[in-house]
ZAMARGU-4260 file (C-alpha; in steps of 0.2 Angstrom, whole numbers, plus 5000, padded with zeros to 4 digits):
<rodrens>
0) 5622/4934/5299 | 5618/4946/5313 | 5608/4940/5328 | 5596/4950/5338 | 5579/4952/5347
5) 5563/4957/5341 | 5563/4976/5339 | 5557/4988/5352 | 5541/4999/5349 | 5550/5014/5343
10) 5566/5021/5337 | 5574/5039/5338 | 5568/5051/5325 | 5584/5061/5323 | 5587/5053/5306
15) 5577/5062/5292 | 5570/5051/5279 | 5563/5054/5261 | 5552/5040/5254 | 5553/5042/5235
20) 5541/5034/5223 | 5544/5034/5205 | 5528/5035/5195 | 5523/5033/5177 | 5505/5032/5172
25) 5502/5024/5189 | 5486/5034/5195 | 5477/5018/5199 | 5492/5012/5210 | 5495/5028/5219
30) 5478/5028/5226 | 5482/5012/5236 | 5501/5016/5239 | 5500/5033/5246 | 5486/5032/5260
35) 5496/5020/5271 | 5512/5029/5267 | 5507/5046/5273 | 5501/5038/5290 | 5517/5029/5296
40) 5522/5028/5314 | 5539/5036/5311 | 5537/5055/5311 | 5553/5063/5303 | 5550/5059/5285
45) 5543/5066/5269 | 5535/5057/5254 | 5541/5062/5237 | 5533/5057/5221 | 5544/5058/5206
50) 5533/5058/5190 | 5541/5051/5174 | 5530/5061/5162 | 5514/5052/5165 | 5500/5055/5153
55) 5486/5050/5165 | 5480/5060/5179 | 5493/5055/5191 | 5500/5073/5194 | 5483/5081/5197
60) 5478/5067/5208 | 5493/5069/5220 | 5491/5088/5220 | 5473/5087/5225 | 5472/5072/5236
65) 5489/5072/5244 | 5495/5090/5246 | 5508/5085/5259 | 5517/5075/5246 | 5531/5083/5237
70) 5530/5081/5218 | 5544/5081/5206 | 5541/5081/5188 | 5554/5074/5176 | 5543/5079/5160
75) 5547/5062/5151 | 5548/5044/5154 | 5567/5042/5159 | 5566/5024/5165 | 5570/5018/5182
80) 5588/5022/5185 | 5588/5039/5176 | 5571/5044/5183 | 5576/5039/5201 | 5593/5049/5199
85) 5583/5064/5194 | 5574/5063/5210 | 5589/5059/5221 | 5598/5074/5215 | 5584/5085/5223
90) 5583/5076/5239 | 5594/5080/5254 | 5587/5068/5268 | 5599/5057/5279 | 5591/5042/5272
95) 5582/5040/5255 | 5569/5025/5253 | 5566/5020/5235 | 5548/5012/5234 | 5538/5006/5219
100) 5521/5013/5217 | 5513/4995/5217 | 5519/4992/5235 | 5507/4994/5250 | 5516/4996/5267
105) 5511/4992/5285 | 5509/5006/5298 | 5526/5002/5306 | 5535/4998/5290 | 5546/5014/5289
110) 5551/5014/5307 | 5557/4996/5306 | 5566/5000/5289 | 5575/5014/5298 | 5579/5005/5314
115) 5595/4995/5307 | 5604/5012/5303 | 5604/5015/5322 | 5612/4998/5326 | 5627/4999/5315
120) 5635/5014/5306 | 5642/5002/5293 | 5624/4997/5287 | 5622/5007/5271 | 5607/4998/5263
125) 5592/4990/5271 | 5578/4980/5262 | 5562/4974/5269 | 5551/4958/5268 | 5539/4959/5253
130) 5524/4948/5252 | 5513/4943/5237 | 5495/4948/5239 | 5492/4929/5244 | 5503/4931/5259
135) 5518/4921/5252 | 5536/4928/5252 | 5541/4937/5237 | 5557/4945/5243 | 5568/4943/5259
140) 5585/4947/5252 | 5592/4939/5236 | 5608/4934/5227 | 5614/4931/5209 | 5619/4913/5204
145) 5637/4911/5197 | 5642/4912/5184 | 5625/4916/5174 | 5620/4930/5186 | 5602/4925/5187
150) 5592/4931/5202 | 5588/4920/5216 | 5576/4927/5230 | 5578/4919/5247 | 5562/4910/5253
155) 5553/4914/5236 | 5535/4910/5237 | 5536/4901/5253 | 5522/4904/5266 | 5526/4918/5278
160) 5530/4907/5294 | 5544/4918/5302 | 5558/4909/5293 | 5569/4924/5298 | 5568/4933/5314
165) 5585/4942/5314 | 5593/4955/5303 | 5602/4947/5289 | 5617/4952/5278 | 5612/4948/5260
170) 5621/4951/5243 | 5607/4963/5237 | 5589/4969/5240 | 5576/4973/5228 | 5574/4991/5222
175) 5555/4989/5225 | 5559/4994/5243 | 5577/5000/5247 | 5583/5012/5260 | 5600/5019/5258
180) 5610/5030/5269 | 5616/5047/5263 | 5634/5042/5266 | 5632/5028/5253 | 5626/5040/5239
185) 5641/5052/5243 | 5653/5038/5242 | 5648/5027/5227 | 5637/5039/5218 | 5619/5037/5211
190) 5612/5022/5201 | 5621/5017/5185 | 5611/5024/5171 | 5618/5011/5159 | 5605/4999/5166
195) 5591/5007/5156 | 5576/5007/5157 | 5575/4994/5171 | 5583/4978/5179 | 5599/4975/5188
200) 5602/4993/5193 | 5599/4989/5212 | 5610/4973/5210 | 5624/4984/5204 | 5621/4997/5217
205) 5621/4985/5231 | 5637/4977/5224 | 5646/4994/5223 | 5640/4998/5241 | 5647/4981/5248
210) 5663/4984/5238 | 5665/5001/5247 | 5664/4992/5264 | 5645/4995/5268 | 5634/4982/5274
215) 5618/4977/5264 | 5605/4970/5276 | 5586/4964/5275 | 5575/4966/5290 | 5560/4954/5293
220) 5551/4967/5304 | 5547/4979/5290 | 5533/4972/5279 | 5524/4977/5264 | 5513/4969/5250
225) 5520/4970/5232 | 5509/4968/5217 | 5525/4964/5207 | 5527/4972/5190 | 5509/4979/5190
230) 5515/4993/5179 | 5524/4982/5166 | 5512/4968/5161 | 5510/4974/5143 | 5529/4975/5139
235) 5534/4957/5139 | 5545/4958/5124 | 5554/4973/5130 | 5555/4965/5148 | 5565/4950/5141
240) 5577/4959/5130 | 5581/4972/5144 | 5583/4959/5157 | 5596/4949/5147 | 5605/4965/5140
245) 5607/4972/5158 | 5612/4955/5165 | 5626/4955/5152 | 5631/4972/5156 | 5632/4968/5175
250) 5642/4952/5171 | 5655/4962/5160 | 5655/4976/5173 | 5659/4965/5188 | 5667/4950/5181
255) 5686/4949/5176 | 5688/4945/5158 | 5694/4928/5162 | 5679/4924/5172 | 5668/4930/5158
260) 5677/4920/5145 | 5681/4904/5155 | 5666/4903/5167 | 5651/4913/5160 | 5652/4909/5141
265) 5652/4890/5142 | 5638/4890/5155 | 5628/4902/5145 | 5630/4891/5129 | 5624/4876/5139
270) 5609/4887/5145 | 5605/4891/5127 | 5606/4873/5122 | 5593/4869/5135 | 5581/4884/5132
275) 5565/4879/5122 | 5556/4896/5124 | 5557/4905/5107 | 5553/4923/5114 | 5567/4920/5126
280) 5579/4915/5113 | 5574/4930/5102 | 5578/4942/5116 | 5594/4934/5120 | 5600/4935/5102
285) 5596/4953/5102 | 5604/4956/5119 | 5621/4948/5113 | 5621/4958/5098 | 5617/4974/5106
290) 5631/4971/5119 | 5644/4966/5107 | 5642/4980/5094 | 5649/4992/5092 | 5659/4990/5108
295) 5657/4979/5123 | 5655/4989/5139 | 5671/4982/5147 | 5682/4990/5161 | 5695/5003/5156
300) 5709/4991/5161 | 5703/4978/5149 | 5716/4975/5135 | 5712/4976/5117 | 5715/4958/5115
305) 5703/4954/5129 | 5690/4966/5122 | 5690/4957/5105 | 5689/4940/5113 | 5674/4946/5123
310) 5666/4953/5107 | 5669/4937/5098 | 5662/4927/5112 | 5646/4937/5112 | 5644/4935/5094
315) 5646/4917/5095 | 5633/4916/5109 | 5621/4925/5097 | 5625/4912/5084 | 5622/4898/5097
320) 5605/4906/5101 | 5600/4906/5083 | 5604/4888/5081 | 5595/4884/5097 | 5580/4892/5090
325) 5582/4881/5074 | 5582/4866/5085 | 5567/4871/5094 | 5558/4873/5077 | 5561/4855/5073
330) 5545/4847/5066 | 5535/4833/5074 | 5536/4816/5066 | 5524/4812/5052 | 5507/4805/5055
335) 5504/4786/5053 | 5489/4776/5051 | 5480/4770/5067 | 5480/4752/5070 | 5468/4744/5083
340) 5476/4735/5097 | 5473/4716/5099 | 5478/4704/5113 | 5480/4685/5112 | 5461/4682/5113
345) 5456/4674/5097 | 5439/4684/5098 | 5449/4701/5101 | 5460/4697/5086 | 5446/4694/5075
350) 5437/4710/5081 | 5453/4720/5078 | 5454/4713/5060 | 5436/4718/5057 | 5439/4735/5063
355) 5455/4737/5053 | 5446/4732/5037 | 5431/4743/5040 | 5443/4758/5044 | 5453/4755/5028
360) 5436/4755/5018 | 5428/4770/5027 | 5443/4782/5031 | 5457/4775/5020 | 5458/4790/5008
365) 5454/4803/5021 | 5468/4797/5032 | 5481/4795/5018 | 5477/4813/5012 | 5480/4819/5030
370) 5497/4810/5030 | 5502/4817/5013 | 5498/4834/5019 | 5508/4832/5035 | 5522/4825/5025
375) 5522/4841/5014 | 5521/4852/5030 | 5536/4843/5038 | 5546/4845/5022 | 5542/4864/5022
380) 5547/4865/5041 | 5564/4856/5037 | 5567/4868/5023 | 5564/4883/5036 | 5576/4875/5048
385) 5589/4874/5035 | 5586/4892/5030 | 5588/4897/5048 | 5605/4888/5049 | 5610/4897/5033
390) 5604/4913/5039 | 5614/4911/5055 | 5630/4908/5045 | 5627/4922/5033 | 5624/4934/5047
395) 5639/4929/5057 | 5650/4932/5042 | 5642/4949/5039 | 5645/4954/5057 | 5663/4948/5056
400) 5665/4958/5040 | 5657/4973/5048 | 5668/4973/5063 | 5684/4970/5053 | 5680/4985/5043
405) 5682/4996/5059 | 5699/5004/5059 | 5709/5003/5075 | 5706/5022/5077 | 5691/5025/5067
410) 5687/5043/5061 | 5671/5050/5067 | 5661/5049/5051 | 5667/5031/5047 | 5661/5026/5065
415) 5644/5035/5063 | 5641/5026/5046 | 5645/5009/5053 | 5634/5012/5069 | 5620/5019/5058
420) 5620/5003/5048 | 5621/4992/5063 | 5606/5002/5071 | 5596/4999/5055 | 5598/4980/5057
425) 5595/4980/5075 | 5578/4990/5072 | 5573/4977/5059 | 5577/4962/5071 | 5568/4970/5085
430) 5553/4974/5075 | 5553/4956/5069 | 5554/4950/5087 | 5540/4961/5093 | 5529/4953/5079
435) 5533/4936/5086 | 5527/4940/5104
</rodrens>
């Protein structure tokens, strides 16, 4: 923690700043994002819109309504990390600010975001306070839980009651609003494009910066409103699958093999056994498979034996996800005939007997028919559960055979044939998952 007083009214403007907004079909967001952004109290800055191949009128809108904004066109939707890197390669400012197009900033937001860079040359990345439209806190720094690497945002959804009034060191800040010093980019490079198309790229970036000796801080004095994920509301299936695949990649990139095998895998198996959400289990199943095959993304110094153990663990987690889904599909108990309650009163007992008799006469055959139908449905569901168990065992065997068929040093044609076969199965599984959304 770094203590301090409330910031003064101005900061030196010797630091050049580029505020870079990645945009894809976000014309409706740019019309609220850009107006306050081009009127900041800090003066030595430029606004850059990097367009990821939008098919709406985002590009002509920026050109006509905001001619002072620099426009970079990628020509295609490259995702967050690749699209951002394409823009970063064309920017030479002392500080670059990554900003989502669904963020609305306050007038002094940029000045307060730049202020920490003047306070300590070791500060490499600065985040701000992001609020939901209702005024509650969305982000004021964040961390990953260990060992599962789930995101935990500090003060999440709490009322904004000045919980923090000092600059704070944090594990990471969100890429929705992230200021980075040029020296950091020159030292650790750009975003890791393996985190594609989105999620965990900023977590990895902040981790690499801290490992290189830079401080990652969040300032409560730079404030903005974030309509979170406004541009991703129609991609829930892709969102879940990408989230977990990139989480696995982050873990494999930053955990030692022993940490992954001894800490992460058992905790993940427990998480699966307690996970009742079927779309989440489908996404996890695909994420494990895509990470394990054909080769897990492990560090170069990882031994062959460790790589094979990691691959086997990922495939076992996939099998566990399938079994967890089967458990979640267990049918409810069969229906039973209703019996009217009766207490010790002789009158209520007599009334209950009369109601039971009348119910048996009036609804006996209807109720029994419903019970029989429910019984048949339960039998069918039990057969489906058994089929899922069998499918899991068969698929696990097929994958093991497929992996065993890979030679130690496969020839290019052999490897391509195996990868093509795996890709075909992945496409089929992904199509099935999308149908279930």
